N, CA and C atoms as a LAMMPS dump frame, in Angstrom:
ITEM: TIMESTEP
0
ITEM: NUMBER OF ATOMS
531
ITEM: BOX BOUNDS ff ff ff
-5.0000000000000000e+02 5.0000000000000000e+02
-5.0000000000000000e+02 5.0000000000000000e+02
-5.0000000000000000e+02 5.0000000000000000e+02
ITEM: ATOMS id mol type element x y z
1 1 1 N 23.047 223.181 187.992
2 1 2 C 23.88 224.363 187.964
3 1 3 C 24.895 224.307 189.081
4 2 1 N 26.041 224.898 188.811
5 2 2 C 27.106 224.943 189.794
6 2 3 C 27.014 226.253 190.555
7 3 1 N 26.577 226.222 191.821
8 3 2 C 26.407 227.429 192.626
9 3 3 C 27.726 228.007 193.115
10 4 1 N 28.783 227.284 193.08
11 4 2 C 30.059 227.782 193.594
12 4 3 C 30.68 228.828 192.667
13 5 1 N 30.316 228.885 191.39
14 5 2 C 30.869 229.857 190.438
15 5 3 C 30.031 231.122 190.328
16 6 1 N 28.856 231.141 190.878
17 6 2 C 27.98 232.309 190.791
18 6 3 C 28.3 233.264 191.93
19 7 1 N 28.368 234.558 191.583
20 7 2 C 28.627 235.579 192.592
21 7 3 C 27.479 236.563 192.578
22 8 1 N 27.205 237.083 193.694
23 8 2 C 26.157 238.074 193.831
24 8 3 C 26.629 239.41 193.26
25 9 1 N 25.669 240.185 192.739
26 9 2 C 25.978 241.539 192.257
27 9 3 C 26.605 242.362 193.365
28 10 1 N 26.122 242.198 194.56
29 10 2 C 26.574 243.017 195.686
30 10 3 C 28.026 242.742 196.049
31 11 1 N 28.549 241.62 195.693
32 11 2 C 29.95 241.336 195.995
33 11 3 C 30.9 242.111 195.074
34 12 1 N 30.394 242.615 193.961
35 12 2 C 31.233 243.402 193.042
36 12 3 C 31.125 244.908 193.276
37 13 1 N 30.199 245.358 194.113
38 13 2 C 29.993 246.789 194.363
39 13 3 C 31.248 247.469 194.928
40 14 1 N 31.93 246.898 195.921
41 14 2 C 33.136 247.589 196.423
42 14 3 C 34.17 247.856 195.324
43 15 1 N 34.352 246.937 194.435
44 15 2 C 35.293 247.131 193.325
45 15 3 C 34.844 248.226 192.375
46 16 1 N 33.558 248.285 192.087
47 16 2 C 33.024 249.337 191.216
48 16 3 C 33.173 250.708 191.859
49 17 1 N 32.892 250.818 193.154
50 17 2 C 33.016 252.095 193.861
51 17 3 C 34.478 252.547 193.882
52 18 1 N 35.381 251.643 194.149
53 18 2 C 36.812 251.973 194.164
54 18 3 C 37.28 252.443 192.785
55 19 1 N 36.843 251.791 191.748
56 19 2 C 37.202 252.195 190.391
57 19 3 C 36.655 253.57 190.039
58 20 1 N 35.404 253.836 190.401
59 20 2 C 34.801 255.144 190.124
60 20 3 C 35.517 256.239 190.895
61 21 1 N 35.902 255.972 192.133
62 21 2 C 36.641 256.967 192.926
63 21 3 C 37.995 257.264 192.292
64 22 1 N 38.655 256.269 191.767
65 22 2 C 39.941 256.48 191.091
66 22 3 C 39.806 257.353 189.854
67 23 1 N 38.776 257.105 189.057
68 23 2 C 38.536 257.901 187.855
69 23 3 C 38.211 259.346 188.237
70 24 1 N 37.366 259.556 189.237
71 24 2 C 37.012 260.899 189.676
72 24 3 C 38.24 261.644 190.195
73 25 1 N 39.083 260.987 190.962
74 25 2 C 40.314 261.602 191.469
75 25 3 C 41.226 262.013 190.316
76 26 1 N 41.356 261.185 189.31
77 26 2 C 42.201 261.509 188.159
78 26 3 C 41.664 262.724 187.398
79 27 1 N 40.359 262.794 187.206
80 27 2 C 39.753 263.92 186.482
81 27 3 C 39.943 265.221 187.261
82 28 1 N 39.685 265.2 188.555
83 28 2 C 39.865 266.4 189.381
84 28 3 C 41.332 266.832 189.371
85 29 1 N 42.246 265.884 189.489
86 29 2 C 43.675 266.202 189.442
87 29 3 C 44.081 266.822 188.122
88 30 1 N 43.564 266.314 187.019
89 30 2 C 43.872 266.869 185.701
90 30 3 C 43.376 268.312 185.592
91 31 1 N 42.146 268.572 186.026
92 31 2 C 41.627 269.936 185.972
93 31 3 C 42.427 270.872 186.867
94 32 1 N 42.849 270.403 188.029
95 32 2 C 43.659 271.229 188.925
96 32 3 C 44.966 271.62 188.262
97 33 1 N 45.631 270.684 187.636
98 33 2 C 46.895 270.973 186.948
99 33 3 C 46.665 271.944 185.793
100 34 1 N 45.627 271.739 185.007
101 34 2 C 45.355 272.623 183.868
102 34 3 C 45.031 274.042 184.325
103 35 1 N 44.331 274.195 185.423
104 35 2 C 44.024 275.531 185.949
105 35 3 C 45.293 276.196 186.452
106 36 1 N 46.125 275.471 187.195
107 36 2 C 47.342 276.058 187.742
108 36 3 C 48.356 276.401 186.662
109 37 1 N 48.322 275.715 185.545
110 37 2 C 49.214 276.031 184.428
111 37 3 C 48.606 277.074 183.496
112 38 1 N 47.458 277.63 183.856
113 38 2 C 46.758 278.644 183.074
114 38 3 C 46.347 278.155 181.69
115 39 1 N 46.144 276.85 181.538
116 39 2 C 45.646 276.323 180.272
117 39 3 C 44.156 276.58 180.159
118 40 1 N 43.446 276.453 181.272
119 40 2 C 42.019 276.784 181.311
120 40 3 C 41.786 277.75 182.459
121 41 1 N 40.761 278.551 182.367
122 41 2 C 40.385 279.458 183.442
123 41 3 C 41.256 280.685 183.564
124 42 1 N 41.874 281.146 182.474
125 42 2 C 42.718 282.338 182.548
126 42 3 C 41.908 283.563 182.912
127 43 1 N 42.464 284.371 183.83
128 43 2 C 41.907 285.676 184.137
129 43 3 C 42.98 286.499 184.823
130 44 1 N 42.675 287.737 185.101
131 44 2 C 43.671 288.642 185.685
132 44 3 C 44.025 288.252 187.108
133 45 1 N 43.22 287.474 187.802
134 45 2 C 43.496 287.14 189.183
135 45 3 C 44.484 286.001 189.345
136 46 1 N 44.801 285.279 188.297
137 46 2 C 45.724 284.177 188.484
138 46 3 C 47.074 284.426 187.839
139 47 1 N 47.417 285.675 187.624
140 47 2 C 48.754 285.996 187.186
141 47 3 C 48.919 286.273 185.71
142 48 1 N 47.879 286.31 184.94
143 48 2 C 48.03 286.638 183.543
144 48 3 C 48.125 288.148 183.384
145 49 1 N 48.742 288.577 182.304
146 49 2 C 48.888 290.009 182.092
147 49 3 C 47.538 290.642 181.791
148 50 1 N 47.31 291.775 182.405
149 50 2 C 46.091 292.549 182.18
150 50 3 C 46.405 294.001 182.494
151 51 1 N 45.847 294.921 181.73
152 51 2 C 46.063 296.324 182.011
153 51 3 C 45.224 296.719 183.214
154 52 1 N 45.854 297.373 184.148
155 52 2 C 45.168 297.78 185.361
156 52 3 C 44.5 299.125 185.115
157 53 1 N 43.175 299.211 185.297
158 53 2 C 42.519 300.499 185.128
159 53 3 C 43.001 301.467 186.211
160 54 1 N 43.022 302.726 185.893
161 54 2 C 43.402 303.739 186.865
162 54 3 C 44.895 303.814 187.094
163 55 1 N 45.688 303.821 186.044
164 55 2 C 47.137 303.909 186.201
165 55 3 C 47.495 305.17 186.964
166 56 1 N 48.559 305.074 187.767
167 56 2 C 48.961 306.226 188.569
168 56 3 C 49.529 307.327 187.691
169 57 1 N 49.165 308.554 187.997
170 57 2 C 49.708 309.724 187.328
171 57 3 C 50.387 310.576 188.377
172 58 1 N 51.672 310.859 188.161
173 58 2 C 52.432 311.65 189.124
174 58 3 C 53.27 312.676 188.383
175 59 1 N 53.692 313.69 189.106
176 59 2 C 54.636 314.651 188.549
177 59 3 C 56.012 314.28 189.057
178 60 1 N 56.891 313.988 188.139
179 60 2 C 58.247 313.597 188.489
180 60 3 C 59.029 314.848 188.874
181 61 1 N 59.545 314.933 190.104
182 61 2 C 60.28 316.126 190.523
183 61 3 C 61.501 316.379 189.634
184 62 1 N 61.74 317.637 189.358
185 62 2 C 62.916 318.025 188.579
186 62 3 C 62.814 317.762 187.094
187 63 1 N 61.703 317.261 186.63
188 63 2 C 61.554 316.977 185.212
189 63 3 C 61.22 318.254 184.461
190 64 1 N 61.315 318.175 183.157
191 64 2 C 61.029 319.332 182.32
192 64 3 C 59.743 319.094 181.557
193 65 1 N 58.887 320.082 181.55
194 65 2 C 57.624 319.98 180.82
195 65 3 C 57.896 320.011 179.323
196 66 1 N 56.946 319.539 178.511
197 66 2 C 57.134 319.593 177.076
198 66 3 C 57.454 321.016 176.617
199 67 1 N 58.416 321.131 175.711
200 67 2 C 58.829 322.435 175.211
201 67 3 C 59.953 323.026 176.048
202 68 1 N 60.432 322.297 177.04
203 68 2 C 61.571 322.748 177.817
204 68 3 C 61.216 323.592 179.027
205 69 1 N 59.964 323.854 179.29
206 69 2 C 59.598 324.676 180.448
207 69 3 C 59.773 323.866 181.716
208 70 1 N 60.439 324.442 182.729
209 70 2 C 60.599 323.703 183.977
210 70 3 C 59.273 323.568 184.711
211 71 1 N 59.246 322.677 185.682
212 71 2 C 58.042 322.578 186.5
213 71 3 C 57.478 321.186 186.575
214 72 1 N 57.979 320.26 185.814
215 72 2 C 57.518 318.879 185.949
216 72 3 C 56.662 318.428 184.789
217 73 1 N 56.793 317.18 184.469
218 73 2 C 56.036 316.549 183.402
219 73 3 C 55.196 315.447 184.015
220 74 1 N 54.012 315.275 183.505
221 74 2 C 53.157 314.219 184.018
222 74 3 C 53.72 312.872 183.603
223 75 1 N 53.875 311.999 184.6
224 75 2 C 54.377 310.651 184.35
225 75 3 C 53.277 309.654 184.709
226 76 1 N 53.155 308.605 183.903
227 76 2 C 52.148 307.582 184.138
228 76 3 C 52.821 306.226 184.123
229 77 1 N 52.354 305.335 185.008
230 77 2 C 52.884 303.979 184.981
231 77 3 C 51.788 302.99 185.343
232 78 1 N 51.946 301.78 184.824
233 78 2 C 51.029 300.688 185.154
234 78 3 C 51.859 299.498 185.616
235 79 1 N 51.253 298.714 186.478
236 79 2 C 51.885 297.5 186.973
237 79 3 C 50.921 296.351 186.68
238 80 1 N 51.399 295.315 186.014
239 80 2 C 50.572 294.149 185.691
240 80 3 C 51.328 292.888 186.067
241 81 1 N 50.645 291.882 186.493
242 81 2 C 49.217 291.752 186.739
243 81 3 C 48.843 292.351 188.089
244 82 1 N 47.559 292.533 188.377
245 82 2 C 47.157 293.095 189.67
246 82 3 C 47.292 292.094 190.821
247 83 1 N 47.39 290.8 190.503
248 83 2 C 47.559 289.788 191.54
249 83 3 C 48.224 288.553 190.952
250 84 1 N 48.805 287.74 191.833
251 84 2 C 49.439 286.492 191.409
252 84 3 C 49.245 285.453 192.503
253 85 1 N 48.948 284.231 192.079
254 85 2 C 48.758 283.122 193.003
255 85 3 C 49.865 282.099 192.757
256 86 1 N 50.452 281.611 193.849
257 86 2 C 51.583 280.696 193.778
258 86 3 C 51.269 279.416 194.541
259 87 1 N 52.053 278.366 194.26
260 87 2 C 52.099 277.182 195.099
261 87 3 C 53.526 276.642 195.024
262 88 1 N 53.831 275.642 195.794
263 88 2 C 55.203 275.13 195.815
264 88 3 C 55.413 273.978 194.852
265 89 1 N 54.38 273.631 194.077
266 89 2 C 54.511 272.521 193.146
267 89 3 C 54.605 272.997 191.698
268 90 1 N 53.618 273.765 191.229
269 90 2 C 53.548 274.121 189.816
270 90 3 C 53.883 275.575 189.503
271 91 1 N 53.628 276.491 190.407
272 91 2 C 53.846 277.905 190.093
273 91 3 C 54.572 278.58 191.254
274 92 1 N 55.891 278.553 191.176
275 92 2 C 56.711 279.129 192.234
276 92 3 C 57.088 280.572 191.943
277 93 1 N 56.895 281.015 190.69
278 93 2 C 57.261 282.396 190.356
279 93 3 C 56.281 282.991 189.358
280 94 1 N 56.281 284.328 189.311
281 94 2 C 55.411 285.07 188.391
282 94 3 C 56.157 286.308 187.911
283 95 1 N 55.851 286.743 186.711
284 95 2 C 56.438 287.955 186.139
285 95 3 C 55.546 289.145 186.459
286 96 1 N 56.159 290.241 186.893
287 96 2 C 55.459 291.496 187.146
288 96 3 C 56.095 292.542 186.252
289 97 1 N 55.279 293.261 185.487
290 97 2 C 55.781 294.246 184.532
291 97 3 C 55.39 295.652 184.962
292 98 1 N 56.372 296.55 184.952
293 98 2 C 56.139 297.972 185.198
294 98 3 C 56.287 298.661 183.848
295 99 1 N 55.233 299.337 183.41
296 99 2 C 55.246 300.037 182.12
297 99 3 C 55.259 301.534 182.367
298 100 1 N 56.222 302.219 181.771
299 100 2 C 56.276 303.68 181.849
300 100 3 C 55.471 304.216 180.683
301 101 1 N 54.271 304.686 180.963
302 101 2 C 53.373 305.203 179.929
303 101 3 C 53.52 306.707 179.739
304 102 1 N 54.463 307.316 180.458
305 102 2 C 54.632 308.763 180.414
306 102 3 C 55.783 309.19 179.528
307 103 1 N 56.184 310.445 179.696
308 103 2 C 57.2 311.036 178.817
309 103 3 C 58.536 311.283 179.511
310 104 1 N 58.68 310.87 180.763
311 104 2 C 59.953 311.045 181.474
312 104 3 C 60.372 309.711 182.086
313 105 1 N 61.678 309.496 182.267
314 105 2 C 62.135 308.274 182.941
315 105 3 C 61.612 308.236 184.38
316 106 1 N 61.349 307.034 184.882
317 106 2 C 60.815 306.872 186.226
318 106 3 C 61.795 306.116 187.115
319 107 1 N 61.977 306.621 188.327
320 107 2 C 62.748 305.908 189.333
321 107 3 C 61.775 305.066 190.145
322 108 1 N 61.948 303.758 190.09
323 108 2 C 61.025 302.808 190.7
324 108 3 C 61.594 302.304 192.026
325 109 1 N 60.713 302.131 193.021
326 109 2 C 61.068 301.451 194.263
327 109 3 C 60.07 300.327 194.499
328 110 1 N 60.53 299.259 195.137
329 110 2 C 59.652 298.132 195.456
330 110 3 C 59.859 297.729 196.914
331 111 1 N 58.783 297.216 197.507
332 111 2 C 58.875 296.638 198.849
333 111 3 C 57.704 295.696 199.046
334 112 1 N 57.84 294.776 199.995
335 112 2 C 56.767 293.854 200.334
336 112 3 C 56.105 294.301 201.624
337 113 1 N 54.797 294.085 201.721
338 113 2 C 54.035 294.402 202.924
339 113 3 C 52.976 293.322 203.094
340 114 1 N 52.261 293.374 204.201
341 114 2 C 51.189 292.423 204.429
342 114 3 C 51.543 291.405 205.491
343 115 1 N 50.764 290.334 205.54
344 115 2 C 50.904 289.328 206.586
345 115 3 C 52.198 288.514 206.477
346 116 1 N 52.617 288.18 205.257
347 116 2 C 53.765 287.282 205.073
348 116 3 C 54.777 287.816 204.059
349 117 1 N 55.326 288.996 204.261
350 117 2 C 56.236 289.546 203.256
351 117 3 C 57.523 288.739 203.088
352 118 1 N 57.915 287.985 204.119
353 118 2 C 59.141 287.198 204.043
354 118 3 C 58.991 285.924 203.214
355 119 1 N 57.783 285.61 202.761
356 119 2 C 57.534 284.407 201.967
357 119 3 C 57.682 284.656 200.464
358 120 1 N 57.972 285.904 200.083
359 120 2 C 58.093 286.278 198.675
360 120 3 C 59.379 287.072 198.486
361 121 1 N 59.974 286.977 197.302
362 121 2 C 61.16 287.776 197.011
363 121 3 C 61.147 288.179 195.535
364 122 1 N 61.916 289.224 195.229
365 122 2 C 62.059 289.698 193.858
366 122 3 C 63.481 289.397 193.424
367 123 1 N 63.64 288.976 192.173
368 123 2 C 64.979 288.663 191.687
369 123 3 C 65.858 289.913 191.659
370 124 1 N 67.132 289.721 191.417
371 124 2 C 68.094 290.831 191.447
372 124 3 C 67.754 291.914 190.425
373 125 1 N 67.157 291.551 189.294
374 125 2 C 66.752 292.534 188.28
375 125 3 C 65.33 292.966 188.623
376 126 1 N 65.207 293.987 189.475
377 126 2 C 63.892 294.331 190.013
378 126 3 C 63.392 295.713 189.61
379 127 1 N 63.876 296.286 188.565
380 127 2 C 63.435 297.579 188.037
381 127 3 C 63.911 298.765 188.878
382 128 1 N 64.721 298.531 189.907
383 128 2 C 65.181 299.634 190.747
384 128 3 C 66.628 300.029 190.466
385 129 1 N 67.339 299.233 189.672
386 129 2 C 68.758 299.523 189.438
387 129 3 C 68.972 300.685 188.478
388 130 1 N 68.009 300.968 187.627
389 130 2 C 68.115 302.077 186.68
390 130 3 C 66.718 302.616 186.395
391 131 1 N 66.647 303.859 185.967
392 131 2 C 65.364 304.481 185.64
393 131 3 C 64.724 303.748 184.456
394 132 1 N 63.414 303.625 184.498
395 132 2 C 62.68 303.021 183.391
396 132 3 C 62.372 304.137 182.4
397 133 1 N 62.906 304.013 181.198
398 133 2 C 62.76 305.048 180.167
399 133 3 C 61.314 305.257 179.765
400 134 1 N 61.049 306.416 179.201
401 134 2 C 59.733 306.754 178.698
402 134 3 C 59.276 305.708 177.682
403 135 1 N 58.045 305.256 177.815
404 135 2 C 57.41 304.281 176.927
405 135 3 C 58.1 302.914 176.964
406 136 1 N 58.896 302.647 177.994
407 136 2 C 59.586 301.364 178.13
408 136 3 C 58.92 300.526 179.215
409 137 1 N 59.321 299.256 179.27
410 137 2 C 58.802 298.335 180.277
411 137 3 C 59.972 297.669 180.989
412 138 1 N 59.726 297.308 182.216
413 138 2 C 60.696 296.553 182.994
414 138 3 C 59.952 295.371 183.606
415 139 1 N 60.526 294.188 183.482
416 139 2 C 59.89 292.994 184.029
417 139 3 C 60.764 292.406 185.127
418 140 1 N 60.13 292.075 186.234
419 140 2 C 60.838 291.439 187.338
420 140 3 C 60.141 290.131 187.689
421 141 1 N 60.89 289.223 188.298
422 141 2 C 60.348 287.927 188.687
423 141 3 C 60.139 287.895 190.193
424 142 1 N 58.893 287.603 190.594
425 142 2 C 58.568 287.432 192.006
426 142 3 C 58.52 285.933 192.264
427 143 1 N 59.209 285.495 193.32
428 143 2 C 59.287 284.08 193.65
429 143 3 C 58.655 283.824 195.015
430 144 1 N 57.95 282.712 195.114
431 144 2 C 57.323 282.288 196.362
432 144 3 C 58.298 281.353 197.07
433 145 1 N 58.741 281.729 198.271
434 145 2 C 59.739 280.964 199.014
435 145 3 C 59.275 280.732 200.46
436 146 1 N 58.207 279.919 200.651
437 146 2 C 57.711 279.71 202.006
438 146 3 C 58.626 278.786 202.804
439 147 1 N 58.804 279.08 204.074
440 147 2 C 59.579 278.213 204.953
441 147 3 C 58.663 277.367 205.831
442 148 1 N 57.371 277.68 205.825
443 148 2 C 56.394 276.935 206.612
444 148 3 C 55.196 276.573 205.741
445 149 1 N 54.49 275.531 206.154
446 149 2 C 53.294 275.104 205.423
447 149 3 C 52.142 276.056 205.709
448 150 1 N 51.185 276.102 204.786
449 150 2 C 49.982 276.898 204.984
450 150 3 C 49.741 277.893 203.874
451 151 1 N 48.779 278.786 204.119
452 151 2 C 48.411 279.849 203.19
453 151 3 C 49.2 281.094 203.547
454 152 1 N 49.714 281.817 202.547
455 152 2 C 50.501 283.02 202.786
456 152 3 C 50.014 284.136 201.861
457 153 1 N 50.088 285.369 202.364
458 153 2 C 49.642 286.517 201.574
459 153 3 C 50.556 287.706 201.846
460 154 1 N 50.762 288.489 200.81
461 154 2 C 51.552 289.717 200.922
462 154 3 C 51.17 290.621 199.762
463 155 1 N 51.762 291.816 199.737
464 155 2 C 51.573 292.752 198.641
465 155 3 C 52.94 293.245 198.193
466 156 1 N 53.158 293.275 196.882
467 156 2 C 54.345 293.917 196.32
468 156 3 C 53.931 295.339 196.004
469 157 1 N 54.584 296.294 196.65
470 157 2 C 54.259 297.706 196.442
471 157 3 C 55.278 298.29 195.482
472 158 1 N 54.794 298.822 194.366
473 158 2 C 55.642 299.437 193.343
474 158 3 C 55.325 300.922 193.334
475 159 1 N 56.355 301.741 193.555
476 159 2 C 56.137 303.187 193.642
477 159 3 C 57.113 303.923 192.739
478 160 1 N 56.71 305.114 192.326
479 160 2 C 57.565 306.034 191.58
480 160 3 C 58.069 307.054 192.586
481 161 1 N 59.365 307.37 192.515
482 161 2 C 59.948 308.331 193.451
483 161 3 C 59.121 309.612 193.471
484 162 1 N 58.694 310.025 194.654
485 162 2 C 57.93 311.244 194.826
486 162 3 C 56.444 311.106 194.556
487 163 1 N 55.967 309.926 194.198
488 163 2 C 54.544 309.744 193.899
489 163 3 C 53.761 309.528 195.182
490 164 1 N 52.54 309.997 195.197
491 164 2 C 51.689 309.842 196.365
492 164 3 C 50.941 308.517 196.352
493 165 1 N 50.75 307.91 195.173
494 165 2 C 49.935 306.699 195.095
495 165 3 C 50.679 305.562 194.396
496 166 1 N 51.278 304.659 195.171
497 166 2 C 51.923 303.491 194.559
498 166 3 C 50.877 302.497 194.064
499 167 1 N 51.324 301.534 193.288
500 167 2 C 50.443 300.453 192.84
501 167 3 C 50.881 299.176 193.526
502 168 1 N 49.93 298.273 193.744
503 168 2 C 50.203 297.041 194.463
504 168 3 C 49.839 295.823 193.633
505 169 1 N 50.6 294.758 193.856
506 169 2 C 50.289 293.458 193.295
507 169 3 C 49.993 292.55 194.482
508 170 1 N 48.77 292.015 194.544
509 170 2 C 48.392 291.122 195.632
510 170 3 C 48.99 289.739 195.359
511 171 1 N 49.658 289.196 196.364
512 171 2 C 50.325 287.913 196.238
513 171 3 C 49.716 286.922 197.232
514 172 1 N 49.457 285.713 196.764
515 172 2 C 48.98 284.671 197.666
516 172 3 C 49.635 283.357 197.251
517 173 1 N 49.935 282.552 198.249
518 173 2 C 50.565 281.278 197.974
519 173 3 C 50.152 280.234 198.978
520 174 1 N 50.317 278.967 198.602
521 174 2 C 50.011 277.881 199.521
522 174 3 C 51.099 276.833 199.43
523 175 1 N 51.465 276.332 200.594
524 175 2 C 52.439 275.245 200.671
525 175 3 C 51.774 274.127 201.465
526 176 1 N 51.667 272.934 200.849
527 176 2 C 51.061 271.814 201.58
528 176 3 C 51.958 271.373 202.734
529 177 1 N 51.42 270.565 203.582
530 177 2 C 52.161 270.075 204.757
531 177 3 C 53.42 269.374 204.395
């Protein structure tokens, strides 16, 4: 027998380990992309539309009650989704919808608060330029614009003029090094 052509099993182990690590990395990467694109694992916490329980009910000042009686009409609004997660690779923006579920037009205001409000912005069409009609919806785009690496968090506060209880959308984003 020719001993120079025979190799030990142990000499092939490093190659097998390297190959298995490559396959595992590819599988994990594929699942990460599918989750971030909302192909798998959809829920209300990753930016999909969901009705928020406990919609705000306010009396719009100066409105007219049903039948023409002065004194205010009950206005209701919902903001969806309740939260959105961003990154700088696959999901840089998310849609936020304000729904007027009441019977009077609503004057909407928005602002950012929290640890990193400067890392997020709302596009020019932000539901504040005109009143949102009764039973209508307004959609705005929130964009993640980090200037530094790391984890960032803020809240988009959506309020109705004169309302005591605004609704919030929790925002979180990550930018790699």
